[in-house]
DRENVEX-873511 format. One record per residue: residue number from 0; x, y, z of N, C-alpha, C in turn; residue in three letters. Coordinates in Angstrom, 2 decimals, decimal comma, padded with zeros to 5 digits. Example, Ala and Ser with C-alpha at 12.3 -4.5 7.8 and 13.67 -1.06 7.14 Angstrom:
<nodes>
NODE:n:n_xx:n_yy:n_zz:ca_xx:ca_yy:ca_zz:c_xx:c_yy:c_zz:res
NODE:0:013,19:-005,69:007,80:012,30:-004,50:007,80:013,20:-003,30:007,80:Ala;
NODE:1:012,85:-002,25:007,08:013,67:-001,06:007,14:012,90:000,03:007,87:Ser;
</nodes>
This chain:
<nodes>
NODE:n:n_xx:n_yy:n_zz:ca_xx:ca_yy:ca_zz:c_xx:c_yy:c_zz:res
NODE:0:000,13:-003,66:025,64:-000,92:-002,89:024,99:-002,06:-003,85:024,63:Met;
NODE:1:-003,28:-003,46:024,99:-004,43:-004,30:024,68:-004,78:-004,21:023,20:Ser;
NODE:2:-005,61:-005,13:022,76:-006,04:-005,14:021,36:-006,81:-003,85:021,02:Ala;
NODE:3:-007,63:-003,39:021,96:-008,39:-002,16:021,72:-007,46:-000,95:021,61:Ala;
NODE:4:-006,46:-000,91:022,48:-005,49:000,20:022,42:-004,70:000,16:021,12:Glu;
NODE:5:-004,33:-001,04:020,69:-003,58:-001,19:019,43:-004,44:-000,73:018,25:Ala;
NODE:6:-005,71:-001,09:018,27:-006,60:-000,68:017,18:-006,77:000,84:017,16:Ala;
NODE:7:-006,90:001,44:018,33:-007,01:002,90:018,42:-005,75:003,56:017,90:Thr;
NODE:8:-004,62:003,01:018,24:-003,34:003,56:017,78:-003,22:003,45:016,25:Arg;
NODE:9:-003,62:002,30:015,70:-003,58:002,13:014,23:-004,47:003,15:013,53:Arg;
NODE:10:-005,67:003,34:014,06:-006,59:004,32:013,45:-006,00:005,72:013,52:Arg;
NODE:11:-005,42:006,08:014,66:-004,81:007,41:014,81:-003,64:007,58:013,85:Arg;
NODE:12:-002,80:006,56:013,75:-001,66:006,62:012,83:-002,12:006,73:011,38:Asn;
NODE:13:-003,17:005,99:011,04:-003,69:006,03:009,67:-004,26:007,40:009,35:Arg;
NODE:14:-005,02:007,98:010,30:-005,56:009,33:010,08:-004,43:010,34:009,87:Arg;
NODE:15:-003,38:010,23:010,67:-002,25:011,15:010,55:-001,56:010,96:009,20:Glu;
NODE:16:-001,38:009,72:008,80:-000,76:009,42:007,50:-001,60:010,03:006,37:His;
NODE:17:-002,92:009,85:006,44:-003,79:010,38:005,40:-003,78:011,90:005,41:Trp;
NODE:18:-003,75:012,51:006,58:-003,70:013,97:006,66:-002,42:014,49:006,02:Arg;
NODE:19:-001,31:013,87:006,33:-000,03:014,29:005,75:-000,02:014,09:004,24:Glu;
NODE:20:-000,54:012,97:003,79:-000,62:012,72:002,35:-001,51:013,73:001,66:Gly;
NODE:21:-002,60:014,11:002,33:-003,50:015,11:001,78:-002,81:016,46:001,61:Gly;
NODE:22:-001,99:016,83:002,56:-001,26:018,09:002,45:-000,27:018,06:001,29:Glu;
NODE:23:000,40:016,94:001,11:001,33:016,81:-000,03:000,58:016,89:-001,35:Lys;
NODE:24:-000,58:016,22:-001,41:-001,38:016,25:-002,63:-001,92:017,65:-002,90:Ala;
NODE:25:-002,32:018,36:-001,86:-002,84:019,72:-002,02:-001,80:020,62:-002,68:Arg;
NODE:26:-000,55:020,42:-002,30:000,54:021,23:-002,87:000,69:021,00:-004,37:Ala;
NODE:27:000,20:019,88:-004,87:000,30:019,56:-006,30:-000,87:020,13:-007,10:Lys;
NODE:28:-001,88:020,62:-006,41:-003,02:021,23:-007,10:-004,33:020,55:-006,77:Gly;
NODE:29:-005,44:021,19:-007,15:-006,75:020,69:-006,77:-007,09:019,31:-007,34:Pro;
NODE:30:-006,65:019,02:-008,55:-006,95:017,71:-009,13:-006,23:016,60:-008,36:Ala;
NODE:31:-004,98:016,84:-008,00:-004,22:015,84:-007,22:-004,84:015,68:-005,84:Ala;
NODE:32:-005,29:016,77:-005,26:-005,91:016,73:-003,93:-007,21:015,91:-003,98:Tyr;
NODE:33:-008,04:016,16:-004,99:-009,28:015,40:-005,14:-008,99:013,92:-005,39:Ala;
NODE:34:-008,02:013,62:-006,24:-007,68:012,22:-006,53:-007,18:011,51:-005,28:Ala;
NODE:35:-006,40:012,22:-004,48:-005,89:011,63:-003,24:-007,05:011,22:-002,33:Tyr;
NODE:36:-007,98:012,15:-002,09:-009,08:011,84:-001,18:-010,04:010,82:-001,77:Trp;
NODE:37:-010,15:010,77:-003,09:-010,95:009,71:-003,72:-010,33:008,35:-003,39:Trp;
NODE:38:-009,02:008,24:-003,52:-008,34:006,98:-003,20:-008,49:006,60:-001,73:Asp;
NODE:39:-008,39:007,58:-000,84:-008,57:007,32:000,59:-009,99:006,83:000,85:Val;
NODE:40:-010,98:007,49:000,28:-012,38:007,10:000,49:-012,62:005,67:000,02:Ala;
NODE:41:-012,08:005,32:-001,13:-012,23:003,95:-001,62:-011,53:002,96:-000,69:Arg;
NODE:42:-010,37:003,32:-000,19:-009,66:002,44:000,75:-010,48:002,20:002,01:Ser;
NODE:43:-011,10:003,26:002,51:-011,94:003,13:003,70:-013,12:002,20:003,42:Ile;
NODE:44:-013,75:002,37:002,27:-014,91:001,54:001,92:-014,50:000,07:001,75:Ala;
NODE:45:-013,37:-000,18:001,13:-012,90:-001,56:000,95:-012,64:-002,20:002,31:Val;
NODE:46:-011,96:-001,48:003,19:-011,65:-002,01:004,53:-012,94:-002,25:005,32:Glu;
NODE:47:-013,88:-001,33:005,23:-015,15:-001,50:005,94:-015,89:-002,74:005,44:Ala;
NODE:48:-015,86:-002,95:004,14:-016,52:-004,13:003,57:-015,87:-005,41:004,09:Glu;
NODE:49:-014,55:-005,42:004,16:-013,84:-006,59:004,71:-014,23:-006,86:006,16:Arg;
NODE:50:-014,58:-005,80:006,87:-014,97:-005,92:008,27:-016,46:-006,21:008,44:Gln;
NODE:51:-017,13:-006,46:007,33:-018,55:-006,78:007,39:-019,47:-005,59:007,39:Gly;
NODE:52:-018,99:-004,44:006,92:-019,81:-003,22:006,89:-019,91:-002,68:005,46:Arg;
NODE:53:-020,54:-003,43:004,56:-020,62:-003,01:003,15:-021,47:-001,75:002,95:Pro;
NODE:54:-022,25:-001,36:003,96:-023,10:-000,16:003,83:-022,28:001,11:003,67:Glu;
NODE:55:-020,99:001,05:003,98:-020,14:002,23:003,78:-020,11:002,62:002,31:Val;
NODE:56:-020,18:001,62:001,42:-020,24:001,92:-000,02:-021,46:002,77:-000,34:Trp;
NODE:57:-022,58:002,50:000,33:-023,79:003,29:000,09:-023,58:004,75:000,47:Asn;
NODE:58:-022,89:004,99:001,58:-022,61:006,35:002,01:-021,73:007,06:000,99:Asp;
NODE:59:-020,69:006,36:000,53:-019,80:006,95:-000,48:-020,57:007,23:-001,77:Leu;
NODE:60:-021,39:006,29:-002,18:-022,18:006,47:-003,40:-023,12:007,67:-003,27:Ser;
NODE:61:-023,74:007,80:-002,12:-024,65:008,93:-001,89:-023,91:010,26:-001,97:Ser;
NODE:62:-022,74:010,31:-001,37:-021,95:011,55:-001,42:-021,55:011,89:-002,86:Ser;
NODE:63:-021,14:010,89:-003,61:-020,75:011,12:-005,00:-021,94:011,53:-005,85:Leu;
NODE:64:-023,09:010,94:-005,58:-024,29:011,30:-006,33:-024,69:012,75:-006,05:His;
NODE:65:-024,58:013,16:-004,78:-024,88:014,56:-004,43:-023,91:015,51:-005,13:Lys;
NODE:66:-022,65:015,13:-005,20:-021,66:015,93:-005,92:-022,07:016,05:-007,39:Phe;
NODE:67:-022,43:014,93:-007,99:-022,87:014,91:-009,38:-024,05:015,86:-009,59:Phe;
NODE:68:-025,04:015,77:-008,71:-026,21:016,63:-008,86:-025,88:018,11:-008,73:Glu;
NODE:69:-024,96:018,46:-007,83:-024,58:019,86:-007,65:-023,82:020,42:-008,85:Arg;
NODE:70:-023,03:019,57:-009,49:-022,12:020,08:-010,52:-022,47:019,66:-011,94:His;
NODE:71:-023,57:019,01:-012,13:-023,98:018,59:-013,46:-025,35:019,18:-013,79:Asn;
NODE:72:-025,39:020,51:-013,81:-026,67:021,19:-014,07:-026,65:021,85:-015,41:Gln;
</nodes>
């Protein structure tokens, strides 16, 4: 297996793991579901920063700010 194929496989496995975890969290209620995806989003941003892509934090911040604006009126 090439390095590119291994990386693709890791990403696919991680997405599947996160999807399954999301379903388990959803069963616990909306707060658990939101907390789960918050943790996943932070994990993605941390990993992206390690890979030299710190701009992912800006995208996450923008999404959170939009959420704040929609729900803090």
